[in-house]
DRENZA-783122 format. One line per 2 residues: for each residue x, y, z of C-alpha. Coordinates in steps of 0.1 Angstrom, whole numbers, plus 5000, padded with zeros to 4 digits. Last residue first. Example, Ala and Ser with C-alpha at 12.3 -4.5 7.8 and 13.67 -1.06 7.14 Angstrom:
// DRENZA-783122
5137/4989/5071 | 5123/4955/5078
//
This chain:
// DRENZA-783122
6851/6839/3482 | 6864/6806/3480
6903/6813/3484 | 6893/6841/3510
6881/6813/3534 | 6907/6787/3524
6938/6807/3534 | 6918/6821/3568
6909/6782/3575 | 6946/6776/3568
6958/6805/3589 | 6938/6793/3621
6951/6757/3620 | 6948/6723/3606
6920/6731/3593 | 6895/6713/3617
6919/6725/3644 | 6908/6759/3633
6869/6745/3635 | 6877/6731/3669
6886/6765/3679 | 6854/6781/3666
6834/6760/3684 | 6851/6769/3717
6875/6755/3745 | 6894/6731/3726
6912/6721/3753 | 6908/6684/3746
6903/6668/3784 | 6924/6638/3792
6911/6600/3797 | 6937/6572/3809
6949/6537/3796 | 6978/6515/3808
6988/6487/3784 | 7023/6494/3783
7020/6507/3751 | 7000/6536/3764
6966/6548/3756 | 6953/6582/3759
6916/6583/3758 | 6890/6617/3751
6875/6643/3771 | 6859/6671/3754
6862/6705/3760 | 6846/6715/3729
6831/6690/3705 | 6844/6664/3681
6829/6640/3658 | 6855/6624/3640
6874/6606/3671 | 6908/6617/3685
6922/6586/3700 | 6958/6596/3716
6980/6569/3715 | 7012/6572/3733
7043/6555/3735 | 7062/6554/3769
7094/6572/3782 | 7077/6600/3794
7079/6584/3831 | 7040/6581/3841
7030/6570/3871 | 6995/6586/3869
7002/6601/3900 | 7032/6617/3887
7024/6624/3852 | 6994/6641/3873
6957/6635/3879 | 6936/6651/3906
6916/6673/3880 | 6915/6656/3847
6950/6658/3827 | 6949/6688/3798
6955/6682/3764 | 6964/6713/3737
6962/6700/3701 | 6985/6716/3680
6967/6729/3650 | 6989/6762/3648
6959/6783/3661 | 6951/6756/3689
6987/6763/3700 | 6983/6800/3699
6948/6802/3717 | 6965/6775/3747
6996/6802/3744 | 6978/6828/3750
6954/6814/3780 | 6988/6803/3799
6979/6762/3803 | 6969/6736/3827
6982/6701/3841 | 7000/6694/3805
6998/6674/3779 | 7011/6687/3746
7001/6675/3712 | 7015/6669/3680
7050/6680/3679 | 7065/6673/3649
7097/6701/3650 | 7076/6727/3629
7044/6723/3652 | 7069/6730/3681
7079/6757/3666 | 7051/6774/3654
7033/6774/3691 | 7062/6791/3711
7066/6810/3677 | 7034/6825/3686
7048/6843/3718 | 7026/6863/3738
7051/6865/3767 | 7051/6846/3800
7032/6814/3807 | 7034/6784/3782
7027/6760/3806 | 7011/6771/3834
7010/6736/3857 | 7030/6702/3846
7045/6692/3811 | 7045/6662/3785
7055/6671/3755 | 7043/6649/3724
7058/6637/3691 | 7046/6619/3660
7066/6595/3642 | 7078/6593/3607
7114/6583/3610 | 7128/6611/3596
7105/6630/3619 | 7118/6614/3648
7157/6616/3636 | 7147/6657/3630
7130/6661/3667 | 7163/6647/3685
7184/6674/3663 | 7158/6700/3672
7162/6690/3711 | 7200/6687/3711
7207/6652/3719 | 7213/6627/3747
7214/6591/3731 | 7187/6565/3747
7187/6547/3714 | 7147/6549/3705
7143/6576/3734 | 7164/6601/3722
7174/6623/3748 | 7166/6657/3756
7190/6689/3750 | 7185/6729/3758
7199/6721/3793 | 7190/6723/3830
7189/6690/3850 | 7173/6658/3858
7182/6650/3818 | 7150/6632/3809
7132/6655/3835 | 7139/6684/3811
7148/6717/3830 | 7153/6744/3808
7176/6774/3820 | 7196/6769/3784
7167/6782/3765 | 7174/6759/3731
7136/6745/3734 | 7125/6758/3698
7154/6780/3685 | 7161/6753/3657
7124/6755/3646 | 7131/6793/3649
7161/6795/3626 | 7142/6774/3600
7114/6797/3605 | 7132/6826/3592
7111/6858/3600 | 7115/6852/3639
7151/6864/3634 | 7156/6893/3654
7135/6873/3683 | 7160/6848/3682
7189/6872/3684 | 7218/6887/3664
7239/6855/3645 | 7263/6885/3628
7288/6883/3657 | 7292/6845/3656
7301/6848/3618 | 7276/6841/3592
7287/6819/3560 | 7257/6802/3553
7271/6770/3573 | 7277/6792/3606
7239/6801/3604 | 7229/6769/3607
7256/6759/3634 | 7241/6785/3653
7207/6775/3650 | 7216/6740/3663
7232/6756/3695 | 7271/6756/3701
7273/6798/3698 | 7243/6805/3714
7218/6830/3699 | 7210/6856/3719
7177/6863/3734 | 7142/6853/3722
7140/6820/3733 | 7110/6799/3723
7096/6770/3749 | 7118/6783/3777
7111/6820/3772 | 7073/6807/3764
7073/6796/3796 | 7073/6766/3819
7060/6772/3850 | 7056/6737/3861
7078/6705/3852 | 7086/6693/3815
7096/6657/3797 | 7107/6666/3761
7101/6649/3730 | 7077/6622/3743
7075/6593/3717 | 7039/6586/3701
7025/6556/3689 | 6993/6571/3671
6977/6605/3674 | 6943/6599/3663
6933/6617/3627 | 6910/6647/3618
6898/6643/3585 | 6913/6667/3558
6897/6697/3543 | 6898/6702/3507
6905/6735/3490 | 6945/6725/3495
6975/6728/3513 | 7006/6714/3503
7029/6737/3519 | 7009/6763/3542
7030/6759/3570 | 7063/6762/3552
7073/6796/3560 | 7086/6817/3534
7119/6830/3544 | 7130/6864/3561
7163/6872/3585 | 7190/6842/3570
7182/6854/3530 | 7197/6834/3503
7166/6821/3491 | 7154/6858/3487
7116/6859/3484 | 7099/6884/3459
7066/6897/3482 | 7037/6898/3461
7022/6934/3460 | 7051/6949/3444
7069/6980/3462 | 7101/6966/3466
7120/6985/3495 | 7146/7015/3500
7158/7027/3531 | 7160/7066/3534
7132/7073/3557 | 7143/7046/3583
7176/7058/3580 | 7162/7094/3586
7144/7083/3620 | 7122/7115/3626
7095/7110/3599 | 7071/7088/3620
7073/7106/3650 | 7073/7140/3640
7042/7150/3656 | 7048/7128/3684
7083/7145/3701 | 7064/7183/3696
7032/7173/3709 | 7043/7154/3739
7065/7177/3751 | 7039/7205/3743
7014/7188/3765 | 7036/7195/3799
7054/7172/3822 | 7083/7199/3838
7062/7220/3863 | 7037/7199/3875
7064/7167/3877 | 7089/7183/3896
7063/7196/3925 | 7048/7160/3924
7083/7145/3926 | 7093/7171/3959
7059/7167/3975 | 7060/7124/3970
7095/7127/3991 | 7127/7120/3975
7151/7091/3993 | 7186/7101/3994
7190/7100/4032 | 7166/7075/4040
7188/7052/4016 | 7215/7056/4038
7246/7069/4037 | 7283/7061/4056
7308/7094/4059 | 7342/7080/4052
7349/7111/4029 | 7349/7093/3994
7313/7079/4006 | 7303/7053/4025
7275/7033/4010 | 7237/7022/4014
7240/7023/4047 | 7229/6992/4068
7197/6990/4089 | 7165/6996/4069
7186/6992/4037 | 7193/6960/4047
7216/6945/4019 | 7227/6912/4002
7210/6928/3970 | 7248/6938/3960
7267/6969/3946 | 7250/6997/3971
7249/7021/3941 | 7234/6998/3916
7209/6983/3945 | 7200/7021/3951
7194/7030/3913 | 7172/7001/3906
7154/7008/3941 | 7146/7039/3925
7134/7030/3892 | 7111/7006/3911
7119/6970/3912 | 7117/6938/3896
7146/6912/3906 | 7170/6889/3889
7188/6861/3904 | 7210/6840/3880
7222/6869/3861 | 7247/6849/3836
7227/6840/3807 | 7211/6872/3809
7177/6891/3815 | 7155/6860/3803
7180/6828/3816 | 7158/6825/3850
7121/6846/3844 | 7124/6882/3857
7092/6899/3834 | 7078/6930/3841
7106/6956/3842 | 7124/6980/3868
7153/6960/3867 | 7180/6943/3893
7203/6920/3880 | 7221/6895/3904
7250/6871/3906 | 7247/6834/3915
7285/6827/3914 | 7300/6795/3899
7331/6813/3914 | 7346/6808/3879
7318/6814/3860 | 7310/6846/3880
7346/6857/3877 | 7345/6849/3842
7316/6866/3832 | 7329/6898/3851
7363/6899/3833 | 7342/6893/3797
7327/6928/3806 | 7286/6917/3802
7271/6915/3769 | 7238/6930/3754
7208/6932/3777 | 7186/6924/3748
7164/6901/3773 | 7130/6913/3770
7133/6941/3800 | 7168/6945/3789
7159/6962/3758 | 7125/6971/3756
7131/7002/3734 | 7142/7038/3729
7182/7031/3733 | 7212/7035/3756
7202/7068/3779 | 7226/7073/3801
7226/7055/3833 | 7259/7060/3845
7261/7076/3878 | 7272/7107/3862
7243/7099/3838 | 7216/7100/3864
7230/7129/3877 | 7228/7149/3842
7194/7138/3835 | 7182/7155/3867
7177/7187/3853 | 7142/7195/3848
7143/7197/3815 | 7167/7169/3808
7145/7145/3827 | 7115/7161/3809
7128/7154/3774 | 7145/7127/3782
7109/7112/3792 | 7090/7122/3761
7115/7105/3737 | 7095/7077/3744
7095/7042/3766 | 7130/7053/3779
7158/7029/3780 | 7185/7037/3809
7215/7015/3814 | 7241/7003/3836
7260/6970/3835 | 7280/6972/3869
7316/6969/3859 | 7320/7008/3866
7309/7007/3903 | 7283/7032/3914
7286/7062/3930 | 7282/7083/3961
7296/7115/3971 | 7262/7131/3991
7257/7153/3964 | 7260/7126/3939
7237/7107/3957 | 7211/7133/3959
7208/7138/3918 | 7202/7104/3918
7177/7104/3940 | 7157/7131/3920
7162/7113/3887 | 7151/7082/3898
7121/7102/3911 | 7118/7118/3882
7109/7084/3867 | 7088/7075/3892
7067/7099/3890 | 7071/7104/3853
7051/7072/3848 | 7061/7057/3808
7094/7042/3823 | 7077/7024/3847
7060/6993/3830 | 7070/7006/3794
7103/6989/3803 | 7140/6999/3814
7159/7014/3843 | 7185/6988/3844
7207/6977/3868 | 7232/6943/3856
7261/6932/3880 | 7247/6933/3911
7264/6911/3936 | 7244/6886/3954
7268/6857/3956 | 7299/6873/3956
7320/6893/3934 | 7356/6917/3939
7370/6944/3923 | 7406/6952/3912
7418/6980/3888 | 7430/6980/3854
7400/6987/3833 | 7382/6958/3857
7405/6929/3869 | 7387/6903/3891
7390/6889/3928 | 7359/6859/3937
7346/6858/3971 | 7328/6831/3982
7303/6839/4015 | 7278/6811/4006
7302/6784/3994 | 7307/6765/4026
7265/6768/4030 | 7268/6745/3995
7240/6766/3968 | 7209/6750/3960
7198/6779/3941 | 7165/6782/3956
7132/6799/3950 | 7116/6792/3921
7136/6760/3927 | 7165/6746/3935
7164/6735/3969 | 7178/6768/3994
7209/6776/4001 | 7212/6807/3984
7170/6813/3982 | 7179/6819/4022
7203/6846/4015 | 7184/6864/3992
7151/6865/4012 | 7176/6877/4044
7189/6904/4022 | 7155/6915/4009
7138/6915/4038 | 7132/6951/4043
7129/6956/4006 | 7093/6937/4013
7098/6907/3986 | 7072/6899/3960
7074/6865/3943 | 7048/6873/3916
7074/6884/3889 | 7094/6851/3890
7128/6841/3894 | 7146/6861/3923
7123/6878/3925 | 7098/6908/3933
7110/6938/3949 | 7095/6962/3978
7084/6991/3994 | 7053/6984/4017
7016/6985/4008 | 6993/6985/4038
6980/7023/4031 | 6966/7011/3994
6941/6990/4014 | 6933/6961/3990
6903/6948/3982 | 6886/6916/3966
6852/6916/3949 | 6837/6886/3933
6818/6878/3901 | 6809/6914/3897
6776/6939/3898 | 6783/6975/3891
6798/7005/3911 | 6783/7035/3900
6759/7042/3932 | 6793/7042/3949
6801/7072/3933 | 6839/7082/3943
6852/7065/3912 | 6830/7084/3894
6830/7069/3858 | 6820/7072/3818
6806/7039/3802 | 6768/7047/3803
6768/7051/3764 | 6758/7093/3771
6786/7097/3796 | 6812/7077/3768
6804/7100/3738 | 6802/7137/3760
6839/7125/3770 | 6852/7115/3742
6836/7140/3723 | 6849/7168/3745
6884/7154/3747 | 6886/7155/3707
6874/7190/3701 | 6903/7197/3729
6931/7181/3711 | 6951/7156/3724
6987/7172/3737 | 6997/7142/3764
6985/7165/3794 | 6950/7167/3777
6946/7128/3772 | 6958/7125/3811
6931/7153/3825 | 6907/7128/3806
6921/7100/3822 | 6917/7117/3857
6878/7128/3845 | 6871/7091/3847
6878/7062/3818 | 6872/7026/3831
6904/7013/3846 | 6908/6975/3831
6929/6946/3840 | 6924/6922/3810
6928/6884/3803 | 6942/6881/3839
6972/6857/3851 | 6992/6880/3880
7020/6885/3854 | 6998/6888/3827
6982/6920/3842 | 7015/6933/3846
7007/6966/3825 | 6974/6973/3844
6993/6982/3874 | 7018/7003/3856
6986/7019/3833 | 6974/7028/3867
7001/7044/3879 | 7007/7064/3847
6969/7073/3844 | 6973/7089/3879
6961/7070/3912 | 6938/7092/3944
6909/7082/3920 | 6914/7047/3923
6913/7043/3960 | 6879/7058/3960
6868/7025/3946 | 6870/7005/3915
6893/6984/3893 | 6882/6958/3872
6898/6921/3866 | 6887/6901/3833
6893/6865/3839 | 6914/6842/3823
6934/6834/3852 | 6919/6857/3879
6935/6835/3909 | 6934/6851/3945
6969/6839/3951 | 6983/6853/3921
6956/6886/3924 | 6977/6891/3958
7009/6887/3944 | 7007/6909/3912
6986/6936/3935 | 7016/6936/3957
7039/6941/3928 | 7016/6968/3911
7016/6989/3945 | 7054/6987/3950
7059/6998/3913 | 7036/7026/3917
7058/7041/3945 | 7054/7039/3981
7074/7068/3999 | 7045/7087/4010
7026/7063/4021 | 6998/7053/3997
6958/7064/4010 | 6930/7040/4020
6908/7024/3993 | 6915/7001/3964
6883/6976/3954 | 6894/6950/3925
6863/6937/3911 | 6871/6902/3896
6847/6899/3864 | 6839/6865/3850
6846/6861/3814 | 6827/6852/3784
6842/6825/3768 | 6863/6840/3732
6859/6838/3704 | 6878/6870/3683
6860/6882/3652 | 6873/6875/3620
6881/6906/3596 | 6914/6900/3581
6932/6920/3608 | 6916/6898/3635
6928/6865/3618 | 6962/6882/3620
6959/6891/3655 | 6950/6850/3664
6982/6840/3645 | 7002/6867/3664
6990/6851/3700 | 6967/6876/3722
6974/6905/3743 | 6946/6925/3759
6926/6957/3753 | 6899/6973/3765
6909/7016/3765 | 6902/7031/3801
6936/7043/3803 | 6946/7016/3826
6934/6992/3801 | 6960/7004/3775
6987/6983/3795 | 6969/6951/3787
6991/6952/3756 | 7012/6937/3779
7013/6901/3764 | 7025/6914/3733
7008/6909/3698 | 6981/6929/3706
6942/6932/3707 | 6919/6964/3708
6896/6987/3720 | 6885/7023/3711
6850/7025/3724 | 6825/7037/3693
6815/7070/3675 | 6798/7067/3639
6803/7086/3607 | 6831/7064/3592
6852/7066/3619 | 6855/7086/3652
6869/7059/3677 | 6867/7066/3715
6898/7061/3737 | 6918/7071/3704
6949/7054/3719 | 6982/7057/3693
6999/7086/3710 | 7008/7086/3749
6992/7052/3754 | 6999/7038/3727
7040/7052/3726 | 7040/7037/3760
7028/7005/3750 | 7053/6998/3719
7079/7014/3736 | 7096/7041/3717
7105/7060/3688 | 7142/7045/3678
7127/7022/3653 | 7097/7037/3631
7060/7035/3640 | 7043/7015/3612
7016/7019/3600 | 6990/6993/3584
6957/6997/3569 | 6967/6989/3539
6990/6964/3532 | 7014/6964/3504
7031/6997/3517 | 7036/6990/3553
7047/6955/3543 | 7075/6965/3521
7086/6989/3552 | 7087/6958/3570
7107/6941/3550 | 7133/6967/3547
7135/6967/3586 | 7142/6927/3586
7165/6933/3561 | 7181/6962/3579
7182/6944/3612 | 7218/6940/3621
7230/6977/3605 | 7201/6994/3619
7205/6981/3655 | 7242/6989/3655
7237/7025/3642 | 7207/7032/3673
7235/7013/3699 | 7259/7035/3686
7237/7066/3686 | 7224/7058/3722
7259/7052/3738 | 7274/7083/3725
7274/7100/3757 | 7290/7070/3774
7280/7044/3804 | 7268/7019/3778
7266/6998/3748 | 7255/6969/3732
7224/6974/3753 | 7202/6960/3725
7178/6978/3697 | 7153/6950/3683
7123/6953/3704 | 7111/6985/3695
7096/6989/3661 | 7059/6997/3668
7035/6980/3639 | 7002/6999/3644
6969/6983/3627 | 6941/7000/3614
6911/6975/3605 | 6906/6956/3574
6940/6940/3572 | 6946/6923/3539
6948/6892/3519 | 6921/6901/3501
6951/6910/3479 | 6958/6876/3466
6926/6871/3450 | 6916/6830/3451
6928/6806/3426 | 6943/6782/3452
6978/6790/3443 | 6969/6825/3445
6958/6822/3478 | 6988/6805/3492
7010/6829/3479 | 6989/6856/3495
6993/6834/3524 | 7032/6838/3525
7030/6875/3523 | 7003/6876/3557
7025/6851/3571 | 7060/6869/3567
7038/6901/3579 | 7032/6883/3612
7064/6869/3615 | 7077/6905/3617
7051/6919/3633 | 7058/6895/3664
7097/6905/3669 | 7083/6939/3656
7059/6948/3681 | 7017/6948/3672
6989/6968/3679 | 6953/6959/3664
6923/6977/3661 | 6885/6981/3668
6884/6948/3687 | 6857/6927/3671
6843/6899/3699 | 6826/6871/3692
6808/6854/3720 | 6813/6816/3737
6795/6804/3769 | 6815/6788/3795
6786/6788/3819 | 6798/6806/3848
6796/6841/3829 | 6761/6833/3817
6740/6845/3841 | 6750/6877/3854
6763/6882/3821 | 6726/6884/3805
6736/6915/3782 | 6764/6893/3770
6742/6863/3762 | 6714/6888/3747
6742/6902/3725 | 6754/6869/3715
6715/6861/3706 | 6715/6889/3683
6741/6874/3664 | 6777/6881/3651
6795/6866/3625 | 6762/6861/3609
6738/6876/3621 | 6750/6909/3613
6757/6925/3651 | 6787/6945/3647
6773/6977/3669 | 6753/6951/3689
6782/6933/3694 | 6808/6957/3701
6785/6977/3726 | 6782/6941/3748
6821/6939/3748 | 6825/6972/3757
6799/6971/3785 | 6816/6937/3798
6847/6963/3808 | 6822/6985/3822
6806/6954/3848 | 6773/6954/3839
6746/6964/3866 | 6733/6996/3848
6729/6969/3814 | 6705/6947/3834
6681/6971/3839 | 6671/6967/3801
6659/7003/3783 | 6678/6990/3754
6682/7028/3752 | 6711/7026/3771
6731/7006/3744 | 6734/7036/3726
6748/7027/3692 | 6763/7063/3677
6758/7090/3653 | 6777/7117/3638
6756/7125/3606 | 6731/7144/3624
6753/7173/3640 | 6730/7198/3652
6713/7167/3673 | 6747/7162/3693
6757/7122/3697 | 6734/7114/3668
6712/7083/3674 | 6714/7044/3669
6696/7020/3689 | 6669/7015/3664
6693/6998/3638 | 6695/6970/3664
6686/6945/3641 | 6719/6952/3619
6712/6945/3580 | 6733/6976/3571
6765/6961/3586 | 6777/6989/3614
6810/7009/3602 | 6844/7000/3612
//
């Protein structure tokens, strides 16, 4: 992205090397401003982007000054533009993005514009990693079978994506079977410093997945945005953001040799949740950072959404450069990365206190205090020391229904249900492990925990231990490099003997693609109404996400995933009780098989080498033969197939004209759902399997599909008819109208209980607008644009909540849905709202950011709320009916 010719900061340009005058960079240190050296390193990236892209139109000199003056502007809700260097997508969010682009081309053409203007202007990489499921496991051919089934199910989606890679410039597709988007980004796609069009500048990105922040661990500033916002960035729009506060997180001390990076990140997650970092950047510093590998840092950065921050930044240092060398980057690339970052004042020495910048506030963690831990049973921030897992689960069992409670009657706590599996009898009880998955880029990108799991498996086999055959075990690495070093180091065979065969390269269990459990296991869980457990090395464990039949789900290191699989239950105290008794009657304790850090590092030094990364990534775009042979259309306008149940032209732009409609008040709206706290995007727009009794299933059945062909909601995000019917279809959503978990609501005019979609359709036929009431942290969890698109299609005009997750609020704005927020101290309960009232929201013609407006009820009550349009740009999008409508009108004008 070259600098604008009219840039007022042209005098900051200089060659990186005098002998190569054509390779230049904007040098922020030439500003001669002492404020620059006090800026957090993450803010320096925002500043460089503003300087380089300053055109006095989209990016102004005043924006540069506001960023440079961060010490004073950070608390003033100052809006600044940011133009990331690139965009990254995965296929669940990538397919709807390409669908939107195709539909936008059609709309621009109808308005008399040039449809080819709808085209990415910055590099966009799309990694296909969300489609594969664990249908087969515990067999040597599980990988091939799962990949074949993935292709059979998703051929139509894949053809569409391949069309997109041809029809749109600057879009690269990484085929299925290659790995997980964030690990591929870390090991292969990340530039760290761009060398493009004669300029060097920092690599930066936004991604359509909330865990895009993983790349922050390598010193590349990036975070997740909604698919709608990412599409605007791809079309050349800067992100409009409120200049964030930056929390400095100082690490010091040395972790115990038995501690894993997973233990550290779960500790950090709980700590930062308590500190409160929503909407802020977190930047790590201190001598403890120098002790962490890039894989460790990436693990901590990956779970940034779980502690609520926008970004979790580790500035580049020597360890970052060593990692780039280890992963096969070229020496000349490493040379200019180092030289540029040092020249621009962006290279870090964590042991040099004089380099520590100013922060909004500083919090600390002594790494020596970190204990082995898990998180659960329903939220990533609910950390539990491993020594307390047994008592914590048993407390949760009887506690009131909630994040730490299942409300099981005391007399049922020790229920045992016998069942048959493969001709043998077993038993299940509360806390029995039925899913054990080594999964997710959070941990599979980290050789220390993966090799640690392999060494633990080796010792377990040598001690005569095994995993019960009905437990669904799986290993889904984030790249082919992982399998390479597990095999070369000799531990893969031991993992396979315990049932942890490679089942695919993708997110799999971490996003709910865990596949079916054995019928007899499901029957036993159902019969006993058991709280069965899943243990996974992932980053999300919200109820209903991992599997409908695992009500308790725990995040853990790969080593602990194996340990709990061997134990067969989470009701075990590893400090006091054996993990299992072997065939000779000997009790084996976890400490007997746990590998030391020295053992792990010795294997890692020998077997994780640059040649592995080069060999895997040199052929990544060509290795999938089925992808290579896939035939896709070559037209620049997509030919929609009316019979398709995967790809459908969305109705978002129907009737769109160049004339801007005036804002309208919302009059006499009914409440579609009355929800509580921590409603996640999984609750709003599930990604998992389509239930056979759902509205979406009925739609598909009417088109001749059998239940085996339904696939998942995530795979059908290119079809608005399926996704509208899947909105609020999660079986675990708790609707206060019903006072229970169910994907249903009360149709208020008659009092009938209906599926949410069917109720919304009734309201729509009556021409009645709709509203959703919610509590705190509405829209937390995955970055999911369909969690905004779906409600829009249901006729929801506004959401009224106590607070919002950052990305989801942005997505609502992007779809023209008004995010309303109670004023401090107000809640639905304090205002006496039942949700059965009718609501009128007064929307004035002249709007300002964060404006307070009136809500009037049909009962005569009136109260005030805040409209969460946080910037002038967001108000512009709202006036246009959403960000995509704005882009279509803009492209059609020009």
